C-alpha positions in Angstrom: 0.0 0.0 0.0 1.8 3.1 -1.2 1.2 6.6 -2.5 3.0 9.3 -4.5 2.3 12.0 -1.9 2.2 12.0 1.9 -0.9 12.9 3.8 -3.4 11.0 1.6 -4.5 8.5 4.3 -2.3 5.6 3.3 -1.6 4.4 6.9 -5.2 4.9 7.9 -6.3 2.7 4.9 -3.7 0.1 5.8 -4.8 -0.2 9.4 -8.5 -0.3 8.7 -8.2 -2.6 5.7 -6.3 -5.0 8.0 -9.2 -4.9 10.4 -11.7 -5.5 7.6 -9.7 -8.5 6.2 -9.4 -9.9 9.7 -13.2 -9.9 10.0 -13.3 -12.0 6.9 -11.3 -14.7 8.8 -7.9 -14.0 7.3 -4.6 -14.0 9.3 -3.3 -10.5 8.6 -0.1 -8.7 9.4 0.7 -5.1 8.7 4.4 -4.3 8.4 5.4 -0.6 8.8 7.7 -0.3 5.8 8.2 3.4 6.3 11.4 2.6 8.0 12.5 6.1 8.9 9.2 8.0 9.3 7.0 5.4 10.8 3.6 6.3 12.2 1.5 3.1 12.2 2.0 3.0 16.0 0.4 6.5 16.2 -2.7 5.5 14.2 -3.2 2.4 16.3 -2.3 4.0 19.6 0.4 1.5 20.3 3.6 2.1 22.3 6.0 -0.6 21.1 9.0 -1.6 23.2 10.5 -3.4 20.2 10.6 -2.2 16.6 12.2 -3.3 13.3 15.2 -1.3 14.4 15.8 -3.7 17.3 15.4 -6.7 15.0 17.9 -5.2 12.5 20.5 -4.5 15.1 20.1 -7.9 16.8 18.8 -6.6 20.1 15.5 -8.5 19.7 14.1 -11.4 17.8 11.5 -11.0 15.0 9.0 -13.0 17.0 9.3 -10.4 19.8 8.6 -7.6 17.3 5.3 -9.1 16.1 2.6 -7.7 18.4 -1.2 -7.7 18.5 -3.1 -4.7 17.3 -6.7 -3.5 18.0 -8.9 -5.2 15.4 -7.3 -8.7 15.8 -4.5 -8.4 13.3 -0.7 -8.4 14.0 1.8 -5.6 13.3 5.5 -5.1 13.1 6.3 -1.5 13.8 9.3 0.6 12.6 11.1 3.3 14.5 10.6 7.0 13.7 13.4 9.4 13.0 15.9 6.7 12.0 18.0 8.5 9.5 20.0 5.3 8.8 16.9 3.9 7.1 16.4 6.9 4.7 18.6 5.1 2.2 18.6 1.5 1.0 21.9 0.1 1.9 22.7 -3.6 1.0 22.4 -4.4 4.7 19.0 -2.9 5.2 17.9 -4.5 1.9 18.9 -8.0 3.1 17.5 -7.6 6.6 14.2 -6.4 5.3 14.0 -9.2 2.8 14.7 -11.7 5.5 12.0 -10.4 7.7 9.4 -10.7 4.9 10.5 -14.2 4.0 10.3 -15.3 7.6 6.8 -13.8 8.2 5.2 -14.7 4.9 4.3 -18.4 5.7 2.6 -17.4 8.9 -0.1 -15.1 7.5 -2.7 -15.2 4.7 -2.0 -11.5 4.0 0.9 -9.2 4.7 0.2 -5.5 4.1 3.3 -3.4 3.6 2.5 0.2 4.6 5.3 2.0 2.7 6.5 5.6 2.8 5.3 8.0 0.3 7.1 8.9 -2.9 9.7 7.1 -5.0 12.7 6.8 -2.8 14.8 3.6 -3.1 13.5 2.3 0.2 9.9 2.7 -1.0 10.5 1.2 -4.4 12.3 -1.8 -2.8 9.4 -2.4 -0.4 6.9 -2.2 -3.3 9.0 -4.7 -5.3 8.4 -7.3 -2.7 4.6 -7.2 -3.1 2.5 -9.4 -5.4 -0.1 -6.6 -5.7 0.3 -2.8 -5.4 -2.5 -0.5 -4.1 -2.0 3.2 -4.6 -3.9 5.5 -2.3 -4.6 9.0 -3.8 -7.0 11.8 -3.1 -8.8 13.9 -5.7 -6.5 16.8 -5.2 -4.3 17.7 -8.3 -1.0 17.4 -6.3 -2.0 14.0 -5.1 -2.9 12.8 -8.6 0.2 14.3 -10.2 2.4 12.4 -7.6 0.3 9.2 -8.0 0.9 9.3 -11.8 4.7 9.8 -11.2 4.8 6.8 -8.8 2.8 4.6 -11.2 5.0 5.6 -14.1 8.2 4.6 -12.1 6.7 1.3 -11.0 5.7 0.5 -14.6 9.1 1.3 -16.0 11.3 -0.2 -13.2 9.3 -3.1 -12.0 7.6 -4.2 -15.2 4.2 -4.1 -13.5 1.3 -4.9 -15.9 -1.4 -3.6 -13.6 -1.6 -1.4 -10.4 -4.7 -1.0 -8.2 -6.0 2.4 -7.1 -8.3 3.5 -4.3 -9.4 7.2 -4.1 -9.6 8.4 -0.5 -11.7 11.5 0.6 -13.9 11.3 -2.5 -16.4 14.1 -2.6 -19.0 12.4 -4.8 -19.8 8.9 -5.9 -18.1 8.1 -9.1 -15.1 10.4 -8.5 -12.6 7.6 -8.3 -13.8 5.9 -11.4 -13.5 9.1 -13.4 -10.0 9.8 -11.9 -8.9 6.3 -12.8 -10.1 6.7 -16.4 -8.2 10.0 -16.7 -5.0 8.6 -15.3 -5.4 5.5 -17.6 -5.6 7.8 -20.6 -2.4 9.6 -19.7 -0.6 6.3 -19.0 -1.7 5.0 -22.4 -0.2 8.1 -24.1 3.1 8.3 -22.2 4.0 5.0 -20.5 4.7 1.7 -22.1 5.6 -1.4 -20.2 8.3 -3.9 -21.2 5.6 -6.0 -22.8 4.8 -3.2 -25.1 1.3 -2.9 -23.7 0.1 0.0 -21.5 -0.1 -0.6 -17.8 -3.7 -1.2 -16.6 -4.9 0.8 -13.7 -7.6 -1.0 -11.7 -10.1 1.1 -9.8 -10.7 -0.7 -6.4 -13.2 1.8 -5.0 -13.7 5.2 -3.3 -13.5 6.0 0.4 -15.9 9.0 0.8 -15.0 12.1 2.7 -16.4 11.4 6.2 -16.2 13.4 9.4 -16.0 10.1 11.4 -12.5 9.5 9.8 -11.0 12.6 11.3 -12.6 11.9 14.7 -11.2 8.3 14.7 -7.7 9.5 13.6 -7.6 12.2 16.3 -8.6 9.6 18.9 -6.1 7.1 17.5 -8.8 4.5 17.1 -9.7 2.2 14.2 -12.7 3.6 12.3 -13.9 0.0 11.7 -14.1 -0.6 15.5 -15.5 2.8 16.5 -18.1 3.6 13.7 -18.4 0.4 11.6 -21.6 1.7 9.9 -20.3 5.0 8.7 -19.8 5.5 4.9 -16.0 5.4 5.0 -15.9 2.2 7.1 -18.4 0.5 4.8 -16.3 1.5 1.8 -13.2 0.0 3.4 -15.1 -3.2 4.1 -16.0 -3.3 0.4 -12.4 -2.8 -0.5 -11.5 -5.7 1.7 -13.9 -7.9 -0.2 -12.3 -7.0 -3.5 -8.8 -7.6 -2.0 -9.9 -11.1 -0.9 -11.3 -11.8 -4.3 -7.9 -10.9 -5.8 -6.1 -13.2 -3.4 -8.4 -16.1 -4.2 -7.9 -15.5 -7.9 -4.1 -15.5 -7.5 -4.3 -18.7 -5.4 -6.4 -20.4 -8.1 
């Protein structure tokens, strides 16, 4: 789960999507892949004693870093303000890969909540994922940065498709229209290695909803606090589409 621009609700989507997938009976882990500017702990109101930094430096085991989150899923949290993780060194790369390979067999779904933008740390995190979900808002700056991120992923990682969810949508249908517009630009200017244009798949809209702000300010999961509000229902629908994707891949 990634974005071109910060502040679009990526970590909010990751945490609540994990809760929605857990409700569907899946074993879910969210891994905070924003290694230097982590904030998943803030969204979930967790105060971790052990983070990925402790695992990477050998102070703690990976099992100790996997903790329970509200909503019934598991999380591995990263440290904030860790300047040593702002660049992808071979050591960080190998350690991060080892963590993913160790955890993957234990869960049905691992959500990687990446940093924003196209840094080498973000792109490496995304390269480990079987599916990519871009979170964007209808704002022009968000869409411009989303296009830039999609373009880089298409060129560098040979992605044939990328999924898009539009957060803070003002009106029903906004996200589908935005997806169509981005698709037209991609078809004009971006060609994948196969020679075919990358396909952007609209996964749904999360409507602008005052309940979201209240839940974020309280550091609570929207799906636990106001499960019937429009944004929570939209995230539940998104979880259903994600599960369908997983089942299709498994088949």
